C-alpha positions as CSV (number, residue, x, y, z in Angstrom):
1,M,-20.5,-29.4,32.3
2,S,-23.9,-28.0,31.3
3,L,-24.9,-26.7,27.9
4,T,-24.5,-23.1,29.3
5,D,-20.8,-23.7,29.4
6,V,-20.2,-23.6,25.7
7,R,-22.3,-20.4,25.5
8,D,-20.4,-18.8,28.4
9,W,-17.1,-19.9,26.8
10,M,-17.9,-18.3,23.5
11,N,-18.9,-15.1,25.2
12,E,-15.7,-15.0,27.2
13,F,-13.5,-15.4,24.2
14,S,-15.5,-13.3,21.7
15,D,-13.9,-9.9,22.3
16,R,-11.7,-8.2,19.7
17,D,-8.5,-9.6,21.3
18,F,-9.2,-13.2,20.1
19,I,-9.3,-14.7,16.7
20,W,-11.3,-17.9,16.3
21,Y,-10.4,-20.7,13.9
22,L,-13.1,-23.4,13.5
23,K,-12.9,-26.8,11.9
24,R,-14.3,-30.3,12.0
25,L,-11.6,-32.6,13.1
26,A,-10.6,-35.1,10.4
27,G,-9.1,-38.5,10.9
28,N,-5.6,-37.1,10.1
29,D,-6.1,-34.5,12.8
30,T,-6.9,-37.0,15.5
31,L,-5.3,-40.4,16.0
32,A,-8.1,-42.2,14.1
33,N,-5.9,-42.9,11.2
34,Q,-2.8,-43.5,13.3
35,T,-0.8,-40.9,11.5
36,H,2.7,-40.2,12.6
37,Q,2.4,-36.4,12.9
38,A,-1.0,-36.2,14.7
39,G,-2.4,-32.8,15.5
40,P,-4.9,-30.5,13.9
41,Y,-4.1,-29.0,10.5
42,I,-4.4,-25.2,10.5
43,P,-3.9,-23.3,7.2
44,K,-0.7,-21.4,6.8
45,Q,-2.5,-18.1,6.3
46,V,-4.1,-18.5,9.7
47,L,-1.0,-19.6,11.7
48,F,1.3,-17.1,9.9
49,H,-1.1,-14.3,10.9
50,I,-1.1,-15.5,14.6
51,F,2.7,-16.4,14.7
52,P,4.4,-14.2,12.0
53,Q,7.8,-15.6,13.1
54,L,6.7,-19.0,11.9
55,N,6.8,-17.8,8.3
56,N,10.5,-18.4,7.8
57,P,11.3,-20.7,4.8
58,Q,15.0,-20.4,5.4
59,I,14.7,-22.6,8.5
60,K,13.6,-26.2,8.0
61,N,10.3,-26.9,9.9
62,P,10.2,-23.7,12.1
63,E,8.2,-24.1,15.2
64,I,6.7,-22.0,18.0
65,R,5.7,-23.3,21.5
66,F,2.6,-21.9,23.3
67,D,0.1,-22.8,26.0
68,C,-3.1,-24.4,24.9
69,Y,-6.1,-24.8,27.2
70,I,-8.7,-27.3,26.1
71,D,-11.4,-25.8,28.2
72,S,-14.2,-28.2,27.1
73,H,-12.2,-31.0,28.8
74,S,-10.3,-29.2,31.5
75,D,-6.9,-29.9,30.0
76,C,-3.8,-27.7,29.5
77,R,-0.8,-28.5,27.3
78,R,2.4,-26.8,26.1
79,V,2.0,-27.4,22.4
80,R,3.9,-26.7,19.2
81,A,2.8,-24.8,16.1
82,I,5.0,-26.1,13.2
83,W,5.4,-25.4,9.5
84,Y,6.5,-28.6,7.8
85,N,8.3,-26.9,4.9
86,N,10.7,-29.5,3.5
87,K,9.3,-28.5,0.1
88,Y,11.9,-25.7,0.4
89,H,14.6,-28.1,1.5
90,G,14.5,-30.9,-1.0
91,G,11.2,-32.6,0.0
92,T,7.5,-32.2,-0.9
93,R,5.7,-31.4,2.4
94,N,4.3,-27.9,2.9
95,E,1.6,-27.6,5.7
96,T,1.2,-26.2,9.2
97,R,-0.1,-28.1,12.2
98,V,-0.3,-27.8,15.9
99,T,1.2,-30.9,17.6
100,R,2.4,-32.2,21.0
101,F,-1.0,-32.7,22.6
102,G,0.2,-35.8,24.4
103,G,-1.6,-38.6,22.6
104,A,-5.2,-40.0,22.8
105,S,-5.6,-38.6,26.3
106,S,-6.1,-35.2,24.7
107,A,-9.6,-34.5,23.4
108,L,-8.1,-33.1,20.2
109,L,-6.3,-36.4,19.4
110,D,-8.9,-38.8,20.8
111,P,-10.1,-40.9,17.8
112,E,-13.7,-40.4,19.1
113,S,-13.3,-36.7,18.4
114,T,-13.1,-37.4,14.7
115,G,-15.8,-35.3,13.0
116,A,-16.2,-33.0,16.1
117,L,-16.5,-29.3,15.6
118,A,-13.5,-27.6,17.3
119,V,-13.1,-23.9,18.1
120,F,-9.6,-22.5,18.6
121,A,-9.5,-19.0,20.2
122,F,-6.1,-17.4,19.8
123,G,-5.2,-14.4,21.9
124,S,-2.5,-12.8,24.0
125,N,-1.9,-12.7,27.7
126,D,-0.7,-9.8,29.8
127,N,2.9,-10.5,28.8
128,Q,1.9,-10.4,25.1
129,E,2.5,-14.1,24.8
130,T,0.1,-15.9,22.4
131,K,-2.2,-18.4,24.1
132,C,-5.0,-20.6,22.8
133,H,-8.3,-21.7,24.3
134,V,-10.0,-24.6,22.6
135,W,-13.5,-26.0,22.8
136,V,-14.0,-29.5,21.3
137,S,-17.7,-30.1,21.0
138,R,-18.8,-33.2,22.9
139,H,-22.1,-33.8,21.1
140,G,-24.3,-32.4,18.4
141,T,-26.2,-30.0,20.6
142,E,-23.0,-28.1,21.3
143,E,-22.2,-28.0,17.6
144,D,-25.6,-26.6,16.9
145,I,-25.0,-23.9,19.6
146,I,-21.7,-22.9,18.0
147,E,-23.0,-22.9,14.5
148,E,-25.9,-20.7,15.5
149,R,-23.3,-18.0,16.1
150,V,-20.8,-18.6,13.3
151,G,-22.8,-20.5,10.6
152,P,-22.2,-24.0,9.2
153,V,-18.7,-25.4,9.4
154,E,-18.2,-28.3,6.9
155,P,-15.7,-31.1,6.7
156,G,-12.5,-30.8,4.7
157,R,-9.6,-28.4,4.3
158,S,-11.8,-25.9,2.5
159,G,-14.5,-26.0,5.1
160,W,-12.7,-24.2,7.9
161,R,-13.8,-20.8,9.2
162,V,-12.1,-17.8,10.8
163,W,-14.3,-15.7,13.1
164,P,-12.8,-12.4,14.2
165,T,-15.1,-10.0,16.0
166,D,-13.9,-6.5,15.1
167,Q,-15.3,-4.9,12.0
168,F,-12.0,-4.8,10.0
169,A,-11.3,-8.5,10.6
170,R,-14.9,-9.3,9.9
171,S,-14.5,-7.9,6.4
172,N,-11.5,-10.1,6.0
173,L,-13.6,-13.1,6.8
174,F,-15.1,-12.9,3.4
175,E,-11.8,-12.3,1.8
176,S,-10.2,-15.4,3.5
177,T,-13.1,-17.5,2.4
178,I,-12.8,-16.5,-1.2
179,R,-9.0,-16.8,-1.3
180,A,-9.2,-20.5,-0.8
181,R,-11.5,-20.8,-3.8
182,S,-10.9,-19.8,-7.4
183,S,-12.3,-21.5,-10.5
184,C,-16.0,-21.1,-9.8
185,H,-15.7,-17.7,-8.1
186,L,-17.9,-15.3,-9.9
187,S,-16.8,-11.7,-10.4
188,F,-19.4,-8.9,-9.7
189,S,-20.0,-8.5,-13.5
190,E,-20.7,-12.2,-13.9
191,L,-23.5,-12.2,-11.3
192,P,-27.1,-12.0,-12.6
193,D,-28.7,-8.7,-11.6
194,E,-31.6,-10.5,-9.9
195,W,-29.1,-12.3,-7.6
196,L,-27.8,-8.9,-6.4
197,T,-31.4,-8.0,-5.4
198,V,-32.7,-11.3,-4.1
199,F,-30.2,-14.0,-2.9
200,P,-30.7,-17.1,-5.1
201,A,-32.5,-20.2,-3.7
202,P,-30.4,-23.3,-3.1
203,I,-31.6,-25.0,-6.3
204,E,-30.4,-22.0,-8.3
205,L,-26.9,-22.4,-6.9
206,I,-27.0,-26.1,-7.8
207,Q,-28.0,-25.4,-11.3
208,K,-25.2,-22.8,-11.7
209,S,-22.7,-25.4,-10.4
210,L,-23.9,-27.9,-13.0
211,E,-23.4,-25.2,-15.6
212,L,-19.9,-24.5,-14.5
213,R,-19.0,-28.1,-13.6
214,P,-21.0,-30.4,-15.9
215,A,-18.3,-33.1,-15.4
216,R,-20.5,-35.7,-17.0
217,S,-17.4,-37.8,-17.9
218,L,-16.5,-38.1,-14.2
219,C,-17.8,-40.9,-12.0
220,P,-20.6,-39.9,-9.6
221,D,-18.2,-39.6,-6.7
222,D,-15.8,-37.2,-8.3
223,R,-18.7,-35.3,-9.8
224,L,-20.3,-34.8,-6.4
225,V,-17.2,-33.6,-4.7
226,K,-16.2,-31.1,-7.5
227,R,-19.7,-29.7,-7.8
228,R,-20.2,-29.1,-4.1
229,Q,-16.9,-27.2,-4.0
230,C,-17.9,-25.2,-7.0
231,E,-21.3,-24.4,-5.5
232,A,-19.7,-23.2,-2.3
233,E,-17.5,-20.9,-4.4
234,I,-20.5,-19.5,-6.1
235,F,-22.3,-19.0,-2.8
236,Y,-19.5,-17.0,-1.2
237,S,-19.1,-15.0,-4.4
238,I,-22.7,-13.8,-4.1
239,E,-22.4,-13.3,-0.4
240,K,-19.3,-11.1,-0.7
241,A,-20.9,-9.0,-3.5
242,T,-24.1,-8.4,-1.6
243,A,-22.9,-8.2,2.0
244,M,-19.6,-6.4,1.8
245,P,-21.0,-3.1,0.6
246,L,-23.4,-3.1,3.5
247,I,-20.6,-3.9,6.0
248,K,-18.4,-1.2,4.6
249,R,-21.2,1.3,4.7
250,G,-21.5,0.8,8.5
251,F,-24.5,0.5,10.7
252,E,-26.7,3.1,12.4
253,S,-27.6,0.8,15.3
254,L,-26.6,-2.4,16.9
255,E,-29.9,-3.9,15.9
256,D,-29.1,-3.2,12.2
257,F,-25.8,-5.1,12.6
258,V,-27.3,-8.0,14.4
259,S,-30.1,-8.2,11.7
260,L,-27.5,-8.4,8.9
261,A,-25.4,-11.0,10.8
262,Q,-28.4,-13.2,11.4
263,T,-29.4,-13.0,7.7
264,I,-26.0,-14.1,6.6
265,L,-25.9,-17.0,9.1
266,Q,-29.4,-18.2,8.3
267,R,-28.6,-18.1,4.6
268,R,-25.4,-20.2,5.2
269,K,-27.4,-22.7,7.3
270,A,-30.1,-23.0,4.6
271,R,-27.5,-23.7,2.0
272,A,-25.6,-26.2,4.1
273,G,-28.9,-28.0,5.0
274,R,-29.9,-28.6,1.4
275,S,-26.8,-28.6,-0.7
276,L,-25.7,-32.3,-0.5
277,E,-29.2,-33.7,-0.9
278,L,-29.9,-31.6,-4.0
279,H,-26.6,-32.5,-5.6
280,T,-27.2,-36.1,-4.9
281,K,-30.7,-35.9,-6.5
282,E,-29.2,-34.3,-9.7
283,I,-26.6,-37.1,-10.0
284,L,-29.3,-39.8,-9.6
285,L,-31.2,-38.1,-12.5
286,E,-28.0,-37.9,-14.6
287,E,-27.4,-41.6,-14.0
288,N,-30.9,-42.3,-15.5
289,I,-32.4,-43.2,-12.1
290,Q,-36.0,-42.1,-12.7
291,E,-37.7,-40.1,-10.0
292,G,-41.1,-41.6,-9.1
293,T,-40.4,-45.1,-10.4
294,Q,-36.8,-45.7,-9.3
295,F,-36.5,-43.3,-6.4
296,S,-38.5,-40.9,-4.3
297,F,-37.0,-37.6,-3.0
298,Q,-38.0,-36.8,0.6
299,P,-41.1,-39.0,0.7
300,E,-43.1,-40.1,3.6
301,S,-42.1,-43.6,4.5
302,D,-44.1,-44.1,7.7
303,P,-46.4,-41.5,9.4
304,G,-44.3,-38.5,10.4
305,K,-41.0,-40.0,8.9
306,R,-39.3,-38.5,5.8
307,P,-36.0,-40.1,4.7
308,D,-34.0,-38.2,2.0
309,F,-34.4,-40.9,-0.6
310,L,-36.4,-44.1,-0.9
311,F,-35.7,-46.7,-3.6
312,P,-37.5,-47.7,-5.8
313,S,-40.3,-45.4,-4.7
314,E,-42.6,-44.3,-1.9
315,V,-45.4,-46.2,-3.6
316,A,-43.4,-49.4,-3.5
317,Y,-42.5,-48.9,0.1
318,K,-46.1,-48.5,1.1
319,D,-47.2,-51.5,-0.9
320,R,-47.0,-54.3,1.7
321,S,-46.8,-56.9,-1.1
322,F,-43.6,-55.4,-2.4
323,P,-40.6,-57.4,-1.0
324,D,-38.6,-55.7,1.8
325,R,-35.4,-57.1,0.4
326,K,-35.8,-54.8,-2.7
327,L,-36.2,-51.6,-0.7
328,R,-33.4,-49.2,0.0
329,M,-33.1,-46.0,1.9
330,L,-30.4,-43.3,1.6
331,A,-30.0,-40.6,4.2
332,V,-27.8,-37.6,3.4
333,K,-25.8,-35.9,6.1
334,T,-22.7,-33.7,5.5
335,T,-21.4,-34.8,9.0
336,C,-22.3,-38.0,10.8
337,R,-20.4,-38.1,14.1
338,D,-23.6,-37.9,16.3
339,R,-26.3,-37.3,13.7
340,W,-26.1,-40.8,12.2
341,R,-28.5,-42.1,14.9
342,Q,-31.2,-39.8,13.6
343,I,-31.7,-42.0,10.6
344,L,-32.4,-45.3,12.5
345,N,-36.2,-44.9,12.5
346,E,-36.7,-43.2,9.2
347,A,-37.9,-46.3,7.3
348,D,-39.2,-49.1,9.5
349,R,-39.4,-51.7,6.7
350,I,-35.7,-51.3,5.7
351,S,-33.3,-52.9,8.1
352,E,-30.0,-51.7,6.7
353,K,-29.9,-47.9,6.4
354,H,-27.5,-46.3,3.9
355,L,-25.9,-43.0,4.9
356,L,-24.1,-40.7,2.5
357,T,-21.7,-38.4,4.3
358,L,-18.8,-36.1,3.5
359,Q,-17.2,-36.3,6.9
360,H,-13.5,-36.8,6.8
361,G,-13.2,-40.1,8.8
362,V,-14.7,-41.7,11.8
363,S,-13.0,-43.7,14.6
364,E,-13.0,-47.4,14.5
365,K,-15.3,-47.4,17.6
366,Q,-17.8,-45.0,15.9
367,F,-17.8,-47.2,12.8
368,R,-18.4,-50.3,14.8
369,E,-21.4,-48.7,16.5
370,M,-22.8,-47.8,13.1
371,R,-22.4,-51.3,11.8
372,E,-24.0,-52.8,14.9
373,A,-27.0,-50.5,14.3
374,N,-27.0,-51.8,10.7
375,V,-25.9,-48.4,9.1
376,K,-23.8,-48.7,6.0
377,L,-21.7,-45.6,5.2
378,V,-21.6,-44.3,1.6
379,V,-18.6,-42.1,1.1
380,P,-17.4,-40.5,-2.2
381,E,-14.3,-42.3,-3.4
382,P,-11.9,-39.3,-3.1
383,L,-12.8,-39.0,0.7
384,K,-12.2,-42.7,1.6
385,K,-8.5,-42.0,2.3
386,H,-9.5,-40.0,5.4
387,F,-10.9,-43.1,7.1
388,P,-8.9,-45.7,9.1
389,S,-7.4,-48.4,6.9
390,S,-9.4,-51.0,8.7
391,V,-12.7,-49.1,7.9
392,Q,-12.0,-48.3,4.2
393,P,-12.8,-51.7,2.8
394,H,-16.3,-51.5,4.4
395,L,-17.2,-48.1,2.9
396,Q,-19.5,-48.0,-0.2
397,S,-18.9,-45.4,-2.9
398,L,-21.8,-43.5,-4.4
399,E,-21.2,-45.1,-7.7
400,S,-21.4,-48.6,-6.2
401,F,-24.6,-47.6,-4.4
402,I,-26.2,-46.4,-7.6
403,T,-25.2,-49.7,-9.3
404,D,-27.0,-51.6,-6.4
405,V,-30.1,-49.5,-6.9
406,R,-30.2,-50.3,-10.6
407,L,-30.1,-54.0,-9.8
408,L,-33.2,-53.7,-7.6
409,S,-35.3,-53.8,-10.8
410,V,-33.6,-56.9,-12.1
């Protein structure tokens, strides 16, 4: 299939009769972690909206069958939407998933799809039966094409996105995003006046998250995860406060609507592109790793190459008398399924590249390829559970990496 296929697919299923649900497949969605109930997790508020009859707590584990077409891989399955609700029947489980995809032969369960961006387009056929068309991105270029239309989709259960196309549902997009977040959500009265006029820069959002989530007593890994979630809640609070009045007011022309949509998407991309690296920098400073002498942020390592972090500094890296064994590089990428290869040439003197990611798991094959390329994954401790058990012992926490950096000066 050519790259035009994903664009044509999005155009075909973007009318008002379809609701999109987008997520990055985690190890517990695919068979990467060899979970018993493999199948993509879809939040209850989404599946209950699509299948109202599924919302029946009186029945244990209610389910619905429907046809699912995985168009990206020319596959069709009769699958099952199920609410695992034994919390209401003496147990503890309470989540909804779509299962029965037939094992690893399905692109949705293939361990190599872990980290892939998947789009589920739910709609009805002529007989008013719900059907679903799915696109599982096959490489980073397809993901970029999808995110150009809907904005960034991040890993994790709070990173999913719903993308309806009619104006009423579009307003609900902001509501559904905020509902999943609470503690750092800012009310209209809490927003600085200047933020309502000029959307704050990424560093301002970082500083506000540090104010609301200082969390200095937590280890760097927990601090990073909690602050990023807090920052996202702040971001969507501002977005809702500034964009919703414009949406409700309506548009005089299609160009006005497109202009606003593009502004929102570009802002989301800008935030996603800088959030993790800025949070990481703040944590390094809090851990008394001095900028300029113990790390350099976005330096030039070699001509035309700029890694996210160099240790102990850009000066040391360019000093040929400084020993290679005491140099470190840390790349920062929210997702790494395909993008990890981008870091291989970012610092020629450093053989082992460290990569900090928030992706919820990789397949054993993907991990093996990374290790063969001398890439070491740095994963916040709370996220390690999403990786295959065989991979977890080889992951480095952010706290451990910081400890190693400190030892470079010994």
